[in-house]
N, CA, C, O and the ligand as a Tripos MOL2 file, in Angstrom:
@<TRIPOS>MOLECULE
protein
  277   275    70     0     0
PROTEIN
NO_CHARGES

@<TRIPOS>ATOM
      1 N         103.6640  157.9350   72.9920 N.3       1 MET1
      2 CA        103.9490  156.9840   74.2840 C.3       1 MET1
      3 C         103.7650  157.7220   75.6470 C.2       1 MET1
      4 O         104.2270  158.8440   75.8560 O.2       1 MET1
      5 N         103.1960  157.1440   76.3720 N.am      2 ALA2
      6 CA        102.9150  157.7850   77.6280 C.3       2 ALA2
      7 C         104.2350  158.4070   78.3440 C.2       2 ALA2
      8 O         105.3540  157.9610   78.0900 O.2       2 ALA2
      9 N         104.0520  159.3000   79.1130 N.am      3 ASN3
     10 CA        105.0960  159.5190   79.8390 C.3       3 ASN3
     11 C         105.2660  159.0560   81.0980 C.2       3 ASN3
     12 O         104.2580  158.8820   81.7820 O.2       3 ASN3
     13 N         106.5170  158.7790   81.6200 N.am      4 PRO4
     14 CA        106.7050  157.7420   82.6690 C.3       4 PRO4
     15 C         105.8370  158.1690   83.9240 C.2       4 PRO4
     16 O         105.4950  157.3340   84.7610 O.2       4 PRO4
     17 N         105.5130  159.4460   84.0130 N.am      5 GLU5
     18 CA        104.8450  160.1250   85.1260 C.3       5 GLU5
     19 C         103.4440  159.4720   85.1290 C.2       5 GLU5
     20 O         102.8370  159.2380   86.1730 O.2       5 GLU5
     21 N         102.9170  159.1630   83.7640 N.am      6 GLU6
     22 CA        101.6100  158.6730   83.7880 C.3       6 GLU6
     23 C         101.4660  157.2370   83.8510 C.2       6 GLU6
     24 O         100.3650  156.7280   83.6400 O.2       6 GLU6
     25 N         102.5310  156.5070   84.1360 N.am      7 MET7
     26 CA        102.4910  155.1910   84.1530 C.3       7 MET7
     27 C         102.8650  154.7780   85.5520 C.2       7 MET7
     28 O         103.7880  155.2270   86.2320 O.2       7 MET7
     29 N         101.9340  153.7820   85.8850 N.am      8 TYR8
     30 CA        101.8710  153.2240   87.4620 C.3       8 TYR8
     31 C         102.1910  151.9470   87.3850 C.2       8 TYR8
     32 O         101.9060  151.2500   86.4120 O.2       8 TYR8
     33 N         102.8590  151.5050   88.4890 N.am      9 GLN9
     34 CA        103.3380  150.0990   88.6200 C.3       9 GLN9
     35 C         102.8200  149.6060   89.9030 C.2       9 GLN9
     36 O         102.9910  150.3410   90.8760 O.2       9 GLN9
     37 N         102.1620  148.3870   90.0850 N.am     10 CYS10
     38 CA        101.9170  147.7130   90.9790 C.3      10 CYS10
     39 C         102.7460  147.3580   92.0090 C.2      10 CYS10
     40 O         103.6610  146.6220   91.6410 O.2      10 CYS10
     41 N         102.7360  147.6930   93.4410 N.am     11 GLN11
     42 CA        104.1270  147.4680   93.9930 C.3      11 GLN11
     43 C         103.8110  146.2290   94.9470 C.2      11 GLN11
     44 O         104.5650  146.0120   95.8960 O.2      11 GLN11
     45 N         102.6240  145.3560   94.6910 N.am     12 THR12
     46 CA        102.7350  144.1500   95.5100 C.3      12 THR12
     47 C         103.7810  143.0870   95.2500 C.2      12 THR12
     48 O         104.2730  143.0920   94.1210 O.2      12 THR12
     49 N         104.1000  142.3940   95.9060 N.am     13 ALA13
     50 CA        105.1840  141.2860   95.8100 C.3      13 ALA13
     51 C         104.5120  140.2160   94.6060 C.2      13 ALA13
     52 O         103.3170  139.9640   94.4510 O.2      13 ALA13
     53 N         105.5410  139.7440   93.9120 N.am     14 ASN14
     54 CA        105.0370  139.0190   92.6480 C.3      14 ASN14
     55 C         104.2180  139.7360   91.5670 C.2      14 ASN14
     56 O         103.8280  139.1010   90.5880 O.2      14 ASN14
     57 N         104.0050  140.7620   91.6830 N.am     15 CYS15
     58 CA        103.1200  141.5730   90.5690 C.3      15 CYS15
     59 C         104.0120  142.3060   89.5380 C.2      15 CYS15
     60 O         104.5660  141.8480   88.5390 O.2      15 CYS15
     61 N         104.0080  143.5490   90.0330 N.am     16 GLY16
     62 CA        104.9220  144.6070   89.0840 C.3      16 GLY16
     63 C         103.9890  144.9770   87.7830 C.2      16 GLY16
     64 O         104.4980  145.5570   86.8240 O.2      16 GLY16
     65 N         102.6940  144.6390   87.7930 N.am     17 CYS17
     66 CA        101.9770  144.8330   86.7260 C.3      17 CYS17
     67 C         102.0780  146.7120   86.5230 C.2      17 CYS17
     68 O         102.1800  147.4980   87.4650 O.2      17 CYS17
     69 N         102.0250  147.0230   85.2960 N.am     18 ILE18
     70 CA        102.3750  148.4040   84.8490 C.3      18 ILE18
     71 C         100.9430  148.8990   84.1820 C.2      18 ILE18
     72 O         100.3930  148.3260   83.2410 O.2      18 ILE18
     73 N         100.5200  149.9150   84.7630 N.am     19 TYR19
     74 CA         99.4100  150.5890   84.0890 C.3      19 TYR19
     75 C          99.9950  151.5690   83.0380 C.2      19 TYR19
     76 O         100.9070  152.3360   83.3480 O.2      19 TYR19
     77 N          99.5390  151.5420   81.9750 N.am     20 ASP20
     78 CA         99.9160  152.4160   80.8510 C.3      20 ASP20
     79 C          98.6940  153.1130   80.1420 C.2      20 ASP20
     80 O          97.8350  152.4970   79.5120 O.2      20 ASP20
     81 N          98.7210  154.3030   80.3030 N.am     21 PRO21
     82 CA         97.3720  155.0440   79.7830 C.3      21 PRO21
     83 C          97.2370  154.7840   78.2830 C.2      21 PRO21
     84 O          96.1280  154.8100   77.7490 O.2      21 PRO21
     85 N          98.4290  154.5160   77.5580 N.am     22 ASP22
     86 CA         98.1680  154.3260   76.1520 C.3      22 ASP22
     87 C          97.7680  152.8900   75.8330 C.2      22 ASP22
     88 O          97.3470  152.6040   74.7120 O.2      22 ASP22
     89 N          97.8910  151.9830   76.7980 N.am     23 ARG23
     90 CA         97.5570  150.6020   76.8260 C.3      23 ARG23
     91 C          97.1080  149.9330   77.8620 C.2      23 ARG23
     92 O          97.6980  148.9990   78.4060 O.2      23 ARG23
     93 N          95.8560  150.4690   78.2260 N.am     24 PRO24
     94 CA         95.0100  149.8940   79.5010 C.3      24 PRO24
     95 C          94.6020  148.5840   79.2540 C.2      24 PRO24
     96 O          94.1840  148.2920   78.1340 O.2      24 PRO24
     97 N          94.6720  147.6580   80.2500 N.am     25 PRO25
     98 CA         94.2780  146.2340   80.1150 C.3      25 PRO25
     99 C          93.0640  146.1140   79.1830 C.2      25 PRO25
    100 O          92.2010  146.9780   79.3380 O.2      25 PRO25
    101 N          92.9190  145.4570   78.5200 N.am     26 ARG26
    102 CA         91.7420  145.4530   77.4480 C.3      26 ARG26
    103 C          90.6440  144.9180   78.0850 C.2      26 ARG26
    104 O          89.5340  145.4180   77.9060 O.2      26 ARG26
    105 N          90.8330  143.8190   78.9180 N.am     27 LYS27
    106 CA         89.5110  143.2370   79.6110 C.3      27 LYS27
    107 C          88.8120  144.0090   80.5060 C.2      27 LYS27
    108 O          87.7370  143.6540   80.9910 O.2      27 LYS27
    109 N          89.5190  145.3380   80.8210 N.am     28 LEU28
    110 CA         88.7980  146.1470   81.9350 C.3      28 LEU28
    111 C          87.8790  147.0910   81.1690 C.2      28 LEU28
    112 O          87.1720  147.8920   81.7800 O.2      28 LEU28
    113 N          87.8800  147.0060   79.7980 N.am     29 ASN29
    114 CA         86.9010  148.1080   79.0460 C.3      29 ASN29
    115 C          87.3010  149.5300   79.4330 C.2      29 ASN29
    116 O          86.4050  150.3610   79.5780 O.2      29 ASN29
    117 N          88.6680  149.8950   79.6230 N.am     30 ILE30
    118 CA         88.7530  151.4180   79.9590 C.3      30 ILE30
    119 C          89.4460  152.0680   78.5210 C.2      30 ILE30
    120 O          90.4180  151.6400   77.8980 O.2      30 ILE30
    121 N          88.7310  153.0500   78.2820 N.am     31 PRO31
    122 CA         89.1600  153.7770   77.1900 C.3      31 PRO31
    123 C          90.5670  154.2500   77.0980 C.2      31 PRO31
    124 O          91.0990  154.8190   78.0510 O.2      31 PRO31
    125 N          91.2800  153.9950   75.7950 N.am     32 LYS32
    126 CA         92.8730  154.4980   75.6650 C.3      32 LYS32
    127 C          92.7880  155.9120   75.9980 C.2      32 LYS32
    128 O          91.9070  156.7150   75.6890 O.2      32 LYS32
    129 N          93.9510  156.1010   76.7460 N.am     33 GLY33
    130 CA         94.3110  157.4950   77.1400 C.3      33 GLY33
    131 C          93.7720  157.7600   78.5720 C.2      33 GLY33
    132 O          94.1180  158.8260   79.0800 O.2      33 GLY33
    133 N          93.0110  156.9740   79.2540 N.am     34 THR34
    134 CA         92.5540  157.1120   80.5610 C.3      34 THR34
    135 C          93.7310  157.2990   81.4750 C.2      34 THR34
    136 O          94.5570  156.3900   81.3970 O.2      34 THR34
    137 N          93.9910  158.2230   82.2890 N.am     35 LYS35
    138 CA         95.2020  158.2530   83.1000 C.3      35 LYS35
    139 C          94.7870  157.6410   84.3500 C.2      35 LYS35
    140 O          93.6010  157.5510   84.6650 O.2      35 LYS35
    141 N          95.7950  157.1970   85.1020 N.am     36 PHE36
    142 CA         95.5660  156.2650   86.3000 C.3      36 PHE36
    143 C          94.7740  156.9720   87.3570 C.2      36 PHE36
    144 O          93.9090  156.4660   88.0720 O.2      36 PHE36
    145 N          95.1820  158.1870   87.3550 N.am     37 THR37
    146 CA         94.3030  159.1220   88.5660 C.3      37 THR37
    147 C          92.8210  159.1050   88.0570 C.2      37 THR37
    148 O          91.9430  159.3960   88.8700 O.2      37 THR37
    149 N          92.4770  158.7830   86.7630 N.am     38 GLU38
    150 CA         91.2100  159.0480   86.3250 C.3      38 GLU38
    151 C          90.4050  157.8590   86.5960 C.2      38 GLU38
    152 O          89.1790  157.9700   86.6040 O.2      38 GLU38
    153 N          91.0350  156.5930   86.8480 N.am     39 LEU39
    154 CA         90.4130  155.4610   87.1320 C.3      39 LEU39
    155 C          89.4160  155.5640   88.1670 C.2      39 LEU39
    156 O          89.5400  156.4070   89.0560 O.2      39 LEU39
    157 N          88.3910  154.7330   88.1190 N.am     40 PRO40
    158 CA         87.3640  154.7090   89.2180 C.3      40 PRO40
    159 C          88.0360  154.3490   90.7510 C.2      40 PRO40
    160 O          89.0610  153.6770   90.8620 O.2      40 PRO40
    161 N          87.4370  154.7960   91.6740 N.am     41 ARG41
    162 CA         88.1630  154.6630   92.9420 C.3      41 ARG41
    163 C          88.2540  153.3390   93.4330 C.2      41 ARG41
    164 O          89.1480  153.0270   94.2190 O.2      41 ARG41
    165 N          87.1810  152.3270   92.9330 N.am     42 ASP42
    166 CA         87.2480  150.9410   93.2050 C.3      42 ASP42
    167 C          88.0600  150.1340   92.2250 C.2      42 ASP42
    168 O          88.1290  148.9130   92.3660 O.2      42 ASP42
    169 N          88.6060  150.6810   91.3530 N.am     43 TRP43
    170 CA         89.5970  150.0000   90.2900 C.3      43 TRP43
    171 C          90.4690  149.1020   91.0800 C.2      43 TRP43
    172 O          90.7710  149.5250   92.1960 O.2      43 TRP43
    173 N          90.9260  147.9710   90.7330 N.am     44 CYS44
    174 CA         92.0260  147.4080   91.2710 C.3      44 CYS44
    175 C          92.8430  146.7000   90.1730 C.2      44 CYS44
    176 O          92.4770  146.6220   89.0000 O.2      44 CYS44
    177 N          94.0280  146.1740   90.6870 N.am     45 CYS45
    178 CA         95.1250  145.5300   89.7230 C.3      45 CYS45
    179 C          94.3290  144.3090   88.9190 C.2      45 CYS45
    180 O          93.6640  143.4750   89.5330 O.2      45 CYS45
    181 N          94.4660  144.3060   87.5850 N.am     46 PRO46
    182 CA         93.9330  143.0740   86.8550 C.3      46 PRO46
    183 C          94.5820  141.8590   87.0630 C.2      46 PRO46
    184 O          94.0360  140.7710   86.8810 O.2      46 PRO46
    185 N          95.8450  142.0240   87.4760 N.am     47 ILE47
    186 CA         96.4720  140.7030   87.9130 C.3      47 ILE47
    187 C          96.3740  140.0880   89.3580 C.2      47 ILE47
    188 O          96.0560  138.9240   89.5980 O.2      47 ILE47
    189 N          96.6880  141.0250   90.2550 N.am     48 CYS48
    190 CA         96.8050  140.4480   91.6040 C.3      48 CYS48
    191 C          95.4860  141.0260   92.4820 C.2      48 CYS48
    192 O          95.2640  140.5480   93.5940 O.2      48 CYS48
    193 N          94.7160  141.9660   91.9830 N.am     49 GLY49
    194 CA         93.5230  142.3910   92.6230 C.3      49 GLY49
    195 C          93.9210  143.5280   93.6800 C.2      49 GLY49
    196 O          93.0920  143.8630   94.5260 O.2      49 GLY49
    197 N          95.1750  144.1150   93.6350 N.am     50 ALA50
    198 CA         95.5820  145.0740   94.7220 C.3      50 ALA50
    199 C          94.6820  146.2700   94.5480 C.2      50 ALA50
    200 O          94.1180  146.3030   93.4540 O.2      50 ALA50
    201 N          94.4430  147.1640   95.2970 N.am     51 SER51
    202 CA         93.8160  148.3290   95.2700 C.3      51 SER51
    203 C          94.7270  149.3930   94.4840 C.2      51 SER51
    204 O          95.8980  149.1330   94.2070 O.2      51 SER51
    205 N          94.1260  150.5810   94.1500 N.am     52 LYS52
    206 CA         94.9590  151.6930   93.4660 C.3      52 LYS52
    207 C          95.9050  152.1280   94.2730 C.2      52 LYS52
    208 O          96.9350  152.6050   93.7980 O.2      52 LYS52
    209 N          95.6660  152.0120   95.8990 N.am     53 ALA53
    210 CA         96.7700  152.5110   96.7090 C.3      53 ALA53
    211 C          98.0410  151.8530   96.6120 C.2      53 ALA53
    212 O          98.9900  152.4360   97.1370 O.2      53 ALA53
    213 N          98.2550  150.7160   96.0240 N.am     54 SER54
    214 CA         99.0540  149.7990   95.8180 C.3      54 SER54
    215 C         100.0230  150.2170   94.5800 C.2      54 SER54
    216 O         101.1440  149.7240   94.4530 O.2      54 SER54
    217 N          99.5650  151.0260   93.8220 N.am     55 PHE55
    218 CA        100.2510  151.3920   92.6930 C.3      55 PHE55
    219 C         101.2280  152.8250   92.8970 C.2      55 PHE55
    220 O         100.7770  153.8270   93.4510 O.2      55 PHE55
    221 N         102.4580  152.7490   92.4220 N.am     56 LYS56
    222 CA        103.1860  153.9690   92.4140 C.3      56 LYS56
    223 C         103.6080  154.3090   91.1240 C.2      56 LYS56
    224 O         103.8730  153.4750   90.2580 O.2      56 LYS56
    225 N         103.6860  155.7380   90.9580 N.am     57 PRO57
    226 CA        104.2390  156.2110   89.5900 C.3      57 PRO57
    227 C         105.4910  155.7770   89.2980 C.2      57 PRO57
    228 O         106.2790  155.7550   90.2430 O.2      57 PRO57
    229 N         105.9450  155.3630   88.0440 N.am     58 LEU58
    230 CA        107.1830  155.0600   87.5940 C.3      58 LEU58
    231 C         108.1450  156.1880   87.5410 C.2      58 LEU58
    232 O         109.3200  155.9120   87.3010 O.2      58 LEU58
    233 N         107.8110  157.3840   87.7280 N.am     59 ALA59
    234 CA        108.6990  158.5450   87.7000 C.3      59 ALA59
    235 C         107.9540  159.8640   88.3350 C.2      59 ALA59
    236 O         106.7320  159.9730   88.4350 O.2      59 ALA59
    237 N         108.8090  160.7350   88.7010 N.am     60 GLY60
    238 CA        108.1770  161.9020   89.2620 C.3      60 GLY60
    239 C         108.0960  161.7580   90.6800 C.2      60 GLY60
    240 O         108.6930  160.8570   91.2690 O.2      60 GLY60
    241 N         107.3520  162.6460   91.2800 N.am     61 SER61
    242 CA        107.2040  162.7020   92.8480 C.3      61 SER61
    243 C         106.5790  161.3450   93.3680 C.2      61 SER61
    244 O         105.6580  160.8370   92.7280 O.2      61 SER61
    245 N         107.0120  160.8150   94.3930 N.am     62 GLY62
    246 CA        106.5360  159.6350   94.9120 C.3      62 GLY62
    247 C         106.5770  158.3350   94.0730 C.2      62 GLY62
    248 O         105.8320  157.3690   94.2370 O.2      62 GLY62
    249 N         107.7120  158.4750   93.0050 N.am     63 SER63
    250 CA        108.2240  157.2780   92.3590 C.3      63 SER63
    251 C         108.8600  156.3900   93.2250 C.2      63 SER63
    252 O         109.2500  156.6590   94.3610 O.2      63 SER63
    253 N         108.9700  155.0830   92.5190 N.am     64 VAL64
    254 CA        109.8660  154.2120   93.1770 C.3      64 VAL64
    255 C         111.0400  154.3800   93.1610 C.2      64 VAL64
    256 O         111.6140  153.7420   94.0440 O.2      64 VAL64
    257 N         111.8890  155.1690   92.3210 N.am     65 LYS65
    258 CA        113.2600  155.4670   92.4540 C.3      65 LYS65
    259 C         113.3550  156.5920   93.6520 C.2      65 LYS65
    260 O         114.3480  156.6330   94.3780 O.2      65 LYS65
    261 N         112.3580  157.4150   93.7920 N.am     66 ASP66
    262 CA        112.5250  158.4120   94.7520 C.3      66 ASP66
    263 C         112.4780  157.7070   96.2230 C.2      66 ASP66
    264 O         113.0700  158.2250   97.1700 O.2      66 ASP66
    265 N         111.8210  156.6310   96.3440 N.am     67 ASP67
    266 CA        111.6880  155.7310   97.4350 C.3      67 ASP67
    267 C         113.0590  155.2950   97.9090 C.2      67 ASP67
    268 O         113.2760  155.2210   99.1180 O.2      67 ASP67
    269 N         114.0740  154.9780   96.9440 N.am     68 HIS68
    270 CA        115.1860  154.3290   97.2070 C.3      68 HIS68
    271 C         116.5350  155.3730   97.2420 C.2      68 HIS68
    272 O         117.6920  155.0250   97.4800 O.2      68 HIS68
    273 N         116.0670  156.7230   96.9430 N.am     69 SER69
    274 CA        117.0140  157.5560   96.9300 C.3      69 SER69
    275 C         117.5110  158.0250   98.2590 C.2      69 SER69
    276 O         118.4330  158.8380   98.3210 O.2      69 SER69
    277 ZN         99.0210  143.8350   91.1520 Zn       70 ZN70
@<TRIPOS>BOND
     1     1     2 1
     2     2     3 1
     3     3     4 2
     4     3     5 am
     5     5     6 1
     6     6     7 1
     7     7     8 2
     8     7     9 am
     9     9    10 1
    10    10    11 1
    11    11    12 2
    12    11    13 am
    13    13    14 1
    14    14    15 1
    15    15    16 2
    16    15    17 am
    17    17    18 1
    18    18    19 1
    19    19    20 2
    20    19    21 am
    21    21    22 1
    22    22    23 1
    23    23    24 2
    24    23    25 am
    25    25    26 1
    26    26    27 1
    27    27    28 2
    28    27    29 am
    29    29    30 1
    30    30    31 1
    31    31    32 2
    32    31    33 am
    33    33    34 1
    34    34    35 1
    35    35    36 2
    36    35    37 am
    37    37    38 1
    38    38    39 1
    39    39    40 2
    40    39    41 am
    41    41    42 1
    42    42    43 1
    43    43    44 2
    44    43    45 am
    45    45    46 1
    46    46    47 1
    47    47    48 2
    48    47    49 am
    49    49    50 1
    50    50    51 1
    51    51    52 2
    52    51    53 am
    53    53    54 1
    54    54    55 1
    55    55    56 2
    56    55    57 am
    57    57    58 1
    58    58    59 1
    59    59    60 2
    60    59    61 am
    61    61    62 1
    62    62    63 1
    63    63    64 2
    64    63    65 am
    65    65    66 1
    66    66    67 1
    67    67    68 2
    68    67    69 am
    69    69    70 1
    70    70    71 1
    71    71    72 2
    72    71    73 am
    73    73    74 1
    74    74    75 1
    75    75    76 2
    76    75    77 am
    77    77    78 1
    78    78    79 1
    79    79    80 2
    80    79    81 am
    81    81    82 1
    82    82    83 1
    83    83    84 2
    84    83    85 am
    85    85    86 1
    86    86    87 1
    87    87    88 2
    88    87    89 am
    89    89    90 1
    90    90    91 1
    91    91    92 2
    92    91    93 am
    93    93    94 1
    94    94    95 1
    95    95    96 2
    96    95    97 am
    97    97    98 1
    98    98    99 1
    99    99   100 2
   100    99   101 am
   101   101   102 1
   102   102   103 1
   103   103   104 2
   104   103   105 am
   105   105   106 1
   106   106   107 1
   107   107   108 2
   108   107   109 am
   109   109   110 1
   110   110   111 1
   111   111   112 2
   112   111   113 am
   113   113   114 1
   114   114   115 1
   115   115   116 2
   116   115   117 am
   117   117   118 1
   118   118   119 1
   119   119   120 2
   120   119   121 am
   121   121   122 1
   122   122   123 1
   123   123   124 2
   124   123   125 am
   125   125   126 1
   126   126   127 1
   127   127   128 2
   128   127   129 am
   129   129   130 1
   130   130   131 1
   131   131   132 2
   132   131   133 am
   133   133   134 1
   134   134   135 1
   135   135   136 2
   136   135   137 am
   137   137   138 1
   138   138   139 1
   139   139   140 2
   140   139   141 am
   141   141   142 1
   142   142   143 1
   143   143   144 2
   144   143   145 am
   145   145   146 1
   146   146   147 1
   147   147   148 2
   148   147   149 am
   149   149   150 1
   150   150   151 1
   151   151   152 2
   152   151   153 am
   153   153   154 1
   154   154   155 1
   155   155   156 2
   156   155   157 am
   157   157   158 1
   158   158   159 1
   159   159   160 2
   160   159   161 am
   161   161   162 1
   162   162   163 1
   163   163   164 2
   164   163   165 am
   165   165   166 1
   166   166   167 1
   167   167   168 2
   168   167   169 am
   169   169   170 1
   170   170   171 1
   171   171   172 2
   172   171   173 am
   173   173   174 1
   174   174   175 1
   175   175   176 2
   176   175   177 am
   177   177   178 1
   178   178   179 1
   179   179   180 2
   180   179   181 am
   181   181   182 1
   182   182   183 1
   183   183   184 2
   184   183   185 am
   185   185   186 1
   186   186   187 1
   187   187   188 2
   188   187   189 am
   189   189   190 1
   190   190   191 1
   191   191   192 2
   192   191   193 am
   193   193   194 1
   194   194   195 1
   195   195   196 2
   196   195   197 am
   197   197   198 1
   198   198   199 1
   199   199   200 2
   200   199   201 am
   201   201   202 1
   202   202   203 1
   203   203   204 2
   204   203   205 am
   205   205   206 1
   206   206   207 1
   207   207   208 2
   208   207   209 am
   209   209   210 1
   210   210   211 1
   211   211   212 2
   212   211   213 am
   213   213   214 1
   214   214   215 1
   215   215   216 2
   216   215   217 am
   217   217   218 1
   218   218   219 1
   219   219   220 2
   220   219   221 am
   221   221   222 1
   222   222   223 1
   223   223   224 2
   224   223   225 am
   225   225   226 1
   226   226   227 1
   227   227   228 2
   228   227   229 am
   229   229   230 1
   230   230   231 1
   231   231   232 2
   232   231   233 am
   233   233   234 1
   234   234   235 1
   235   235   236 2
   236   235   237 am
   237   237   238 1
   238   238   239 1
   239   239   240 2
   240   239   241 am
   241   241   242 1
   242   242   243 1
   243   243   244 2
   244   243   245 am
   245   245   246 1
   246   246   247 1
   247   247   248 2
   248   247   249 am
   249   249   250 1
   250   250   251 1
   251   251   252 2
   252   251   253 am
   253   253   254 1
   254   254   255 1
   255   255   256 2
   256   255   257 am
   257   257   258 1
   258   258   259 1
   259   259   260 2
   260   259   261 am
   261   261   262 1
   262   262   263 1
   263   263   264 2
   264   263   265 am
   265   265   266 1
   266   266   267 1
   267   267   268 2
   268   267   269 am
   269   269   270 1
   270   270   271 1
   271   271   272 2
   272   271   273 am
   273   273   274 1
   274   274   275 1
   275   275   276 2
@<TRIPOS>SUBSTRUCTURE
     1 MET1         2 RESIDUE 1 A MET
     2 ALA2         6 RESIDUE 1 A ALA
     3 ASN3        10 RESIDUE 1 A ASN
     4 PRO4        14 RESIDUE 1 A PRO
     5 GLU5        18 RESIDUE 1 A GLU
     6 GLU6        22 RESIDUE 1 A GLU
     7 MET7        26 RESIDUE 1 A MET
     8 TYR8        30 RESIDUE 1 A TYR
     9 GLN9        34 RESIDUE 1 A GLN
    10 CYS10       38 RESIDUE 1 A CYS
    11 GLN11       42 RESIDUE 1 A GLN
    12 THR12       46 RESIDUE 1 A THR
    13 ALA13       50 RESIDUE 1 A ALA
    14 ASN14       54 RESIDUE 1 A ASN
    15 CYS15       58 RESIDUE 1 A CYS
    16 GLY16       62 RESIDUE 1 A GLY
    17 CYS17       66 RESIDUE 1 A CYS
    18 ILE18       70 RESIDUE 1 A ILE
    19 TYR19       74 RESIDUE 1 A TYR
    20 ASP20       78 RESIDUE 1 A ASP
    21 PRO21       82 RESIDUE 1 A PRO
    22 ASP22       86 RESIDUE 1 A ASP
    23 ARG23       90 RESIDUE 1 A ARG
    24 PRO24       94 RESIDUE 1 A PRO
    25 PRO25       98 RESIDUE 1 A PRO
    26 ARG26      102 RESIDUE 1 A ARG
    27 LYS27      106 RESIDUE 1 A LYS
    28 LEU28      110 RESIDUE 1 A LEU
    29 ASN29      114 RESIDUE 1 A ASN
    30 ILE30      118 RESIDUE 1 A ILE
    31 PRO31      122 RESIDUE 1 A PRO
    32 LYS32      126 RESIDUE 1 A LYS
    33 GLY33      130 RESIDUE 1 A GLY
    34 THR34      134 RESIDUE 1 A THR
    35 LYS35      138 RESIDUE 1 A LYS
    36 PHE36      142 RESIDUE 1 A PHE
    37 THR37      146 RESIDUE 1 A THR
    38 GLU38      150 RESIDUE 1 A GLU
    39 LEU39      154 RESIDUE 1 A LEU
    40 PRO40      158 RESIDUE 1 A PRO
    41 ARG41      162 RESIDUE 1 A ARG
    42 ASP42      166 RESIDUE 1 A ASP
    43 TRP43      170 RESIDUE 1 A TRP
    44 CYS44      174 RESIDUE 1 A CYS
    45 CYS45      178 RESIDUE 1 A CYS
    46 PRO46      182 RESIDUE 1 A PRO
    47 ILE47      186 RESIDUE 1 A ILE
    48 CYS48      190 RESIDUE 1 A CYS
    49 GLY49      194 RESIDUE 1 A GLY
    50 ALA50      198 RESIDUE 1 A ALA
    51 SER51      202 RESIDUE 1 A SER
    52 LYS52      206 RESIDUE 1 A LYS
    53 ALA53      210 RESIDUE 1 A ALA
    54 SER54      214 RESIDUE 1 A SER
    55 PHE55      218 RESIDUE 1 A PHE
    56 LYS56      222 RESIDUE 1 A LYS
    57 PRO57      226 RESIDUE 1 A PRO
    58 LEU58      230 RESIDUE 1 A LEU
    59 ALA59      234 RESIDUE 1 A ALA
    60 GLY60      238 RESIDUE 1 A GLY
    61 SER61      242 RESIDUE 1 A SER
    62 GLY62      246 RESIDUE 1 A GLY
    63 SER63      250 RESIDUE 1 A SER
    64 VAL64      254 RESIDUE 1 A VAL
    65 LYS65      258 RESIDUE 1 A LYS
    66 ASP66      262 RESIDUE 1 A ASP
    67 ASP67      266 RESIDUE 1 A ASP
    68 HIS68      270 RESIDUE 1 A HIS
    69 SER69      274 RESIDUE 1 A SER
    70 ZN70       277 GROUP 0 **** ****
């Protein structure tokens, strides 16, 4: 199972899509184990189309929890 630090969540309203390196969205043809930081710069959210910049780590520095502390 991926570390929370390696899982990223889309922060746009009404989305919340989570990128899990162990379970990348199948329709995007991303090899299993590809870290979010290794995705192409033009990668975007498979659900809402937001850019990579709209994603935040679930844990660790810069995480959603840290933003609210
Ligand atoms: Zn999204």
